[in-house]
C-alpha positions as CSV (number, residue, x, y, z in Angstrom):
1,M,0.0,-0.1,0.0
2,R,3.1,2.4,0.7
3,Q,4.2,1.8,-2.9
4,F,1.1,2.5,-4.3
5,L,0.6,5.8,-2.3
6,T,4.3,6.9,-3.2
7,I,3.6,6.1,-7.2
8,G,0.0,7.6,-7.2
9,A,1.4,10.9,-5.3
10,N,4.3,11.0,-7.5
11,A,2.0,10.6,-10.7
12,F,-0.3,13.2,-9.4
13,M,2.5,15.8,-8.7
14,E,4.1,15.1,-11.9
15,L,0.9,16.2,-13.5
16,V,0.2,19.6,-11.7
17,R,3.6,20.4,-12.5
18,Q,3.5,20.2,-16.1
19,P,2.9,24.2,-17.2
20,V,0.4,22.9,-19.9
21,F,-1.8,21.7,-17.2
22,L,-1.6,24.9,-15.2
23,L,-2.3,26.5,-18.5
24,L,-5.3,24.1,-19.4
25,M,-6.8,24.7,-16.2
26,T,-6.3,28.6,-16.2
27,S,-7.6,29.4,-19.8
28,S,-10.4,27.1,-19.1
29,A,-11.8,28.5,-16.2
30,I,-11.5,31.8,-17.4
31,F,-13.5,31.4,-21.0
32,T,-15.9,29.2,-18.7
33,V,-16.6,32.8,-17.1
34,F,-16.4,34.6,-20.2
35,L,-19.0,32.5,-21.7
36,A,-21.5,34.3,-19.3
37,T,-20.3,37.9,-20.3
38,P,-21.4,38.6,-23.6
39,Y,-24.6,39.6,-24.8
40,Y,-26.7,36.8,-26.7
41,F,-29.7,36.9,-29.0
42,A,-31.1,33.2,-27.9
43,F,-34.9,34.6,-27.6
44,G,-35.0,33.8,-23.9
45,D,-32.5,30.9,-23.6
46,E,-29.4,32.8,-22.9
47,P,-29.0,30.9,-19.1
48,K,-29.6,27.5,-20.9
49,L,-27.0,28.7,-23.7
50,V,-24.7,29.4,-21.0
51,K,-24.7,26.8,-18.8
52,N,-24.5,24.2,-21.8
53,S,-21.4,25.8,-23.3
54,T,-19.6,25.8,-19.3
55,L,-20.4,22.2,-19.1
56,A,-19.0,21.2,-22.5
57,V,-15.7,23.3,-21.8
58,M,-15.5,21.3,-18.6
59,L,-15.8,18.1,-20.6
60,L,-13.4,18.9,-23.6
61,T,-10.8,20.6,-21.3
62,G,-11.2,17.6,-19.0
63,M,-10.4,15.2,-22.1
64,L,-7.5,17.0,-23.1
65,G,-6.2,16.9,-19.4
66,A,-6.7,13.0,-19.2
67,V,-4.6,12.6,-22.2
68,L,-2.2,14.3,-21.5
69,G,-1.9,13.0,-17.9
70,A,-1.8,9.5,-18.9
71,S,0.7,9.8,-21.6
72,A,3.0,12.3,-19.2
73,S,2.8,9.4,-16.3
74,L,3.0,6.2,-18.4
75,A,4.2,6.5,-22.1
76,R,6.8,9.1,-21.7
77,E,8.2,7.1,-18.5
78,I,8.3,3.7,-20.5
79,R,10.0,5.9,-23.2
80,A,12.6,7.4,-21.0
81,G,13.3,4.2,-19.2
82,T,11.8,5.7,-15.7
83,A,9.1,2.9,-15.8
84,L,11.6,0.1,-16.1
85,A,13.6,1.3,-13.2
86,V,10.5,1.6,-10.6
87,L,9.4,-1.9,-11.8
88,S,13.0,-3.1,-10.9
89,K,12.2,-2.7,-7.0
90,P,9.5,-4.9,-5.4
91,V,6.3,-3.3,-7.3
92,G,4.1,-5.4,-9.5
93,R,3.2,-3.9,-13.0
94,T,-0.6,-4.0,-11.8
95,Q,0.1,-1.8,-8.8
96,F,2.2,0.3,-10.9
97,L,-0.6,1.1,-13.4
98,L,-3.4,1.2,-10.8
99,A,-1.4,3.9,-8.9
100,K,-0.7,5.8,-12.2
101,Y,-4.5,5.7,-12.7
102,A,-5.2,7.3,-9.2
103,G,-2.6,9.8,-9.9
104,V,-4.4,11.0,-13.2
105,A,-7.7,11.0,-11.6
106,A,-6.7,13.0,-8.8
107,A,-5.2,15.7,-11.0
108,I,-8.4,15.4,-13.5
109,T,-10.5,15.8,-10.1
110,V,-8.6,18.8,-9.1
111,M,-9.2,20.6,-12.9
112,A,-12.9,19.2,-12.3
113,Y,-13.5,21.3,-9.0
114,V,-11.9,24.5,-10.9
115,N,-14.0,24.4,-13.8
116,L,-17.0,23.4,-12.0
117,A,-16.5,26.6,-9.5
118,A,-16.5,28.7,-13.0
119,C,-19.6,26.7,-14.1
120,L,-21.6,27.6,-11.0
121,L,-20.5,31.2,-11.0
122,A,-21.5,31.3,-14.7
123,S,-24.6,30.0,-13.8
124,R,-25.3,33.1,-11.5
125,M,-23.7,35.8,-14.0
126,A,-25.9,34.5,-16.9
127,F,-28.6,37.0,-18.0
128,D,-31.2,37.0,-20.7
129,A,-31.8,40.2,-23.2
130,Y,-33.1,42.2,-20.3
131,G,-29.8,41.9,-17.8
132,S,-26.4,43.3,-17.8
133,T,-23.0,41.6,-17.2
134,D,-22.0,40.8,-13.7
135,K,-18.9,43.0,-13.8
136,F,-18.5,43.0,-10.1
137,A,-18.4,39.1,-10.0
138,L,-16.3,38.9,-13.2
139,G,-13.8,41.1,-11.4
140,L,-13.3,39.5,-8.7
141,F,-12.9,36.2,-10.1
142,I,-10.2,37.7,-12.4
143,L,-8.7,39.0,-9.5
144,G,-8.3,36.0,-7.4
145,M,-6.7,34.4,-10.2
146,L,-4.1,37.1,-10.5
147,V,-3.2,36.8,-6.9
148,A,-2.8,32.9,-7.4
149,Y,-0.4,33.5,-10.2
150,G,1.5,36.6,-7.7
151,L,1.6,34.1,-4.8
152,G,3.3,31.3,-7.1
153,G,5.6,33.7,-8.3
154,F,6.4,35.1,-4.7
155,S,6.9,31.5,-3.5
156,N,9.4,30.6,-6.6
157,F,11.4,33.8,-6.7
158,F,11.9,34.1,-2.5
159,L,11.2,30.5,-1.4
160,R,13.1,28.6,-4.3
161,R,9.5,26.6,-4.7
162,P,8.3,25.1,-8.1
163,F,6.1,27.8,-9.8
164,V,3.6,25.8,-11.7
165,S,2.3,23.2,-8.5
166,D,2.5,26.2,-5.9
167,T,0.3,28.4,-8.5
168,L,-2.3,25.6,-9.2
169,F,-2.8,24.7,-5.6
170,C,-3.1,28.6,-5.0
171,L,-5.6,29.0,-7.7
172,V,-7.5,26.2,-6.2
173,I,-7.9,28.1,-3.0
174,L,-8.3,31.5,-4.2
175,V,-11.0,30.4,-6.6
176,T,-12.9,29.0,-3.9
177,V,-12.5,32.1,-1.9
178,A,-13.6,34.0,-4.7
179,F,-16.7,32.4,-5.5
180,I,-17.9,32.4,-1.8
181,G,-17.2,36.1,-1.3
182,I,-18.8,37.0,-4.8
183,N,-22.1,34.8,-3.5
184,F,-22.6,37.2,-0.7
185,F,-22.9,39.9,-2.8
186,N,-24.9,40.9,-6.1
187,K,-23.8,42.3,-9.3
188,D,-24.2,45.6,-7.8
189,G,-21.8,45.1,-5.0
190,Q,-24.9,44.9,-2.3
191,S,-25.2,42.0,0.3
192,Q,-27.6,39.1,-0.4
193,A,-28.4,35.9,0.9
194,F,-25.6,33.2,-0.5
195,G,-25.9,31.5,-3.3
196,T,-28.8,33.5,-4.7
197,G,-28.9,33.3,-8.6
198,V,-26.8,30.3,-8.8
199,D,-28.4,27.0,-10.2
200,W,-27.1,24.5,-7.8
201,R,-28.2,21.5,-10.0
202,M,-25.0,22.2,-11.9
203,V,-23.0,20.4,-9.3
204,P,-24.6,17.1,-10.0
205,A,-24.2,17.7,-13.7
206,G,-20.5,18.6,-13.2
207,I,-20.2,15.4,-11.1
208,L,-21.5,13.4,-13.8
209,V,-19.1,15.2,-16.2
210,L,-16.4,14.1,-14.0
211,F,-17.2,10.8,-14.0
212,A,-17.4,10.5,-18.0
213,L,-13.3,12.3,-17.6
214,W,-12.7,9.3,-15.3
215,I,-13.5,6.8,-17.8
216,L,-11.4,8.9,-20.5
217,A,-8.7,8.6,-18.2
218,G,-9.1,4.7,-17.8
219,L,-9.1,4.7,-21.4
220,A,-6.4,6.9,-22.1
221,L,-3.9,5.0,-19.9
222,A,-5.0,1.4,-21.8
223,C,-3.9,3.2,-24.8
224,S,-0.6,4.8,-23.1
225,T,0.3,1.5,-22.4
226,R,1.5,1.1,-26.5
227,L,0.9,4.8,-27.6
228,D,2.1,8.2,-27.4
229,M,0.4,11.2,-26.7
230,I,-0.9,12.2,-30.5
231,P,-2.2,8.6,-31.2
232,T,-3.7,8.4,-27.8
233,L,-5.6,11.5,-28.2
234,T,-6.8,10.2,-31.7
235,V,-8.1,7.0,-30.0
236,C,-10.1,8.8,-27.4
237,S,-11.4,11.1,-29.8
238,A,-12.6,8.1,-31.5
239,F,-14.2,6.8,-28.1
240,F,-15.6,10.2,-27.6
241,I,-17.7,10.8,-30.7
242,L,-18.6,7.1,-31.2
243,G,-19.8,7.0,-27.6
244,T,-22.0,10.3,-28.5
245,M,-23.5,8.7,-31.0
246,S,-23.8,5.2,-29.4
247,D,-27.8,5.2,-29.0
248,Y,-28.0,5.8,-32.6
249,V,-25.3,4.2,-34.3
250,F,-25.5,0.9,-31.8
251,G,-28.5,1.2,-29.8
252,R,-31.2,1.1,-32.6
253,P,-29.8,-2.0,-34.1
254,A,-29.2,-3.5,-31.1
255,Q,-32.7,-3.2,-30.2
256,S,-33.6,-4.9,-33.7
257,G,-31.4,-8.2,-32.5
258,S,-28.2,-7.3,-34.1
259,W,-25.5,-9.1,-32.4
260,W,-22.6,-6.9,-33.6
261,A,-24.6,-3.6,-32.4
262,T,-25.3,-5.3,-29.0
263,V,-21.7,-6.1,-28.4
264,L,-20.3,-2.6,-29.2
265,Y,-23.3,-1.1,-27.5
266,A,-21.9,-2.7,-24.4
267,V,-18.2,-1.9,-25.3
268,M,-18.7,1.7,-26.2
269,P,-18.6,3.8,-23.4
270,N,-22.4,6.1,-23.7
271,W,-21.6,9.6,-22.8
272,Q,-25.3,10.5,-23.2
273,L,-25.6,9.0,-19.8
274,F,-23.5,11.5,-18.2
275,W,-24.5,14.6,-20.2
276,L,-27.9,15.5,-18.9
277,A,-27.2,19.4,-19.2
278,D,-30.6,20.2,-21.1
279,A,-32.7,19.0,-17.9
280,L,-31.4,21.9,-16.5
281,E,-33.4,24.0,-18.0
282,T,-37.0,22.7,-18.1
283,G,-38.0,24.0,-14.8
284,K,-39.5,20.8,-14.3
285,T,-36.9,18.4,-13.9
286,T,-34.3,18.1,-10.5
287,F,-31.5,15.7,-10.3
288,H,-32.3,13.2,-8.1
289,W,-28.4,11.9,-6.3
290,D,-29.6,8.3,-6.8
291,Y,-29.2,8.4,-10.5
292,V,-25.6,9.7,-9.6
293,V,-24.7,7.0,-7.3
294,K,-26.1,4.8,-10.2
295,A,-23.9,6.4,-12.7
296,L,-21.2,5.8,-10.4
297,G,-21.7,2.0,-10.4
298,Y,-21.6,2.3,-14.5
299,V,-18.2,4.3,-13.9
300,V,-16.8,1.9,-11.6
301,A,-17.7,-1.2,-14.1
302,Y,-16.1,0.4,-17.1
303,V,-12.7,1.8,-15.4
304,G,-12.3,-1.9,-14.1
305,A,-12.6,-3.4,-17.5
306,A,-10.5,-0.4,-19.0
307,L,-7.9,-1.0,-16.6
308,A,-8.0,-4.8,-16.9
309,V,-7.6,-4.4,-20.6
310,A,-4.5,-1.9,-19.7
311,V,-2.9,-4.2,-17.3
312,A,-2.9,-6.8,-19.9
313,L,-1.4,-4.7,-22.3
314,F,1.0,-3.5,-20.0
315,E,2.1,-7.1,-18.9
316,E,3.5,-7.8,-22.1
317,R,5.0,-4.8,-23.4
318,E,8.6,-4.6,-23.3
319,L,10.2,-2.0,-21.5
320,S,14.0,-2.2,-22.2
């Protein structure tokens, strides 16, 4: 267990120290909040458009982060020979691979947390044709991110600490502080009840998106046992596209009795199970947490199958 925690923690820290990971998290959070600032002409559906767009940004950036994390923590280590050095110790390949997945999943969860905070803030900032931009929330959120970068630069210059990881952890803390502080005030800076205007149904919706990212991380790790980053991104993109159309491409033929469609419908992840953004604006549908629990069971089963395939591929991989 000690080896598992050490390898997982090292995989997590190695990923959060990647400048591209920090850049991806920062840019996605800023872009998510920015989506709630322009004027749209959506005939009263502006809030729905904003919420759908922010969850889409969270999903796509998480997919890039999953591929990046799997390639950085496994494919690059295999290519550089680091994996062989670790496995020369009393560490099994299965334990090594599962620890790597735990580290990647933890890093993806941190990114999803920051993006979810930005999504919740965007749901509060969204306005229709008769509203106006929430400049107070926008300014305070950007200020929090600038302070995080300033603290990261301070620790790097004066304390000789790594800039990227310190900035990332400061970003997580200050985004949380900024979100909490903003929700005590309205767009005019006057005090209000906490969370007024925030669509808290975005929380279970964001958790479902996180579940999808965990599956993508498992698929990316399985691909990284044999492929580099670009081929892994290509394969994961194919899984994402086909999984999005799974109900139409494989579901209908499976209901008609086609055996090949039944097999592919079971093998292909169905991303529509995790994308319930359209239910946010019906005004009649609320999320039930028992559905989230059932989705978690699906995630555990699928990630277990993906990691089983990854272990089988990794056991036969020549590392020398």
